[in-house]
C-alpha positions in Angstrom: 21.5 -17.5 7.7 20.2 -15.7 4.6 17.6 -18.5 3.9 16.4 -18.2 7.5 15.9 -14.4 7.1 13.9 -14.9 3.8 11.7 -17.6 5.5 11.0 -15.2 8.4 10.1 -12.4 6.0 7.7 -14.7 4.2 6.0 -15.8 7.4 5.6 -12.3 8.6 4.1 -11.2 5.2 1.8 -14.2 5.3 0.5 -13.3 8.7 0.2 -9.6 7.8 -1.6 -10.5 4.6 -4.1 -12.6 6.6 -4.6 -10.1 9.4 -4.5 -6.8 7.5 -5.0 -7.6 3.8 -5.1 -4.0 2.6 -1.7 -3.1 4.2 0.8 -3.3 1.3 3.6 -1.2 2.8 5.7 -4.1 4.2 5.4 -6.1 0.9 6.5 -3.0 -1.1 9.4 -2.4 1.3 10.5 -6.1 0.9 10.3 -5.9 -2.9 12.3 -2.6 -2.8 15.0 -4.1 -0.6 15.4 -7.2 -2.7 15.3 -5.1 -5.9 18.2 -2.9 -4.6 20.2 -6.0 -3.8 19.5 -7.6 -7.1 20.5 -4.4 -9.0 23.8 -4.2 -7.1 24.5 -7.9 -7.7 23.5 -7.6 -11.4 26.3 -5.0 -12.0 29.0 -7.6 -11.3 30.9 -8.2 -14.5 30.4 -11.6 -16.0 28.4 -13.4 -13.4 25.9 -10.6 -12.5 22.9 -12.6 -13.9 23.7 -15.5 -11.5 24.3 -13.3 -8.5 21.0 -11.6 -9.1 18.9 -14.7 -9.2 18.6 -15.3 -5.4 17.3 -11.8 -5.0 14.7 -12.3 -7.7 13.5 -15.6 -6.3 13.3 -14.2 -2.8 11.2 -11.3 -3.9 9.0 -13.7 -5.8 8.6 -15.9 -2.7 7.7 -12.9 -0.5 5.1 -11.7 -3.0 3.5 -15.2 -3.2 3.5 -15.5 0.6 1.6 -12.1 1.0 -0.8 -13.0 -1.8 -1.6 -16.4 -0.1 -2.3 -14.6 3.1 -4.7 -12.2 1.4 -6.4 -15.1 -0.4 -6.8 -17.1 2.8 -8.5 -14.1 4.4 -10.9 -13.7 1.5 -12.0 -17.3 2.0 -13.2 -16.8 5.6 -17.0 -17.2 6.0 -17.4 -13.9 7.9 
């Protein structure tokens, strides 16, 4: 279920990055949400580093998806 949510978020950011490349609010909100989850998971004694990793990689994937959408928009001939 969680993987599906992250995939949907990445697809939405890709489309938004392509259609409205200057709109960065959704990307910032996504990074903020994943950051809060990662900080909460990181406070777990002993295994915090391992619990934080999925949040970090999800945030990285969302950023890369939005960046790819903006790059694709920049390559259009018009």
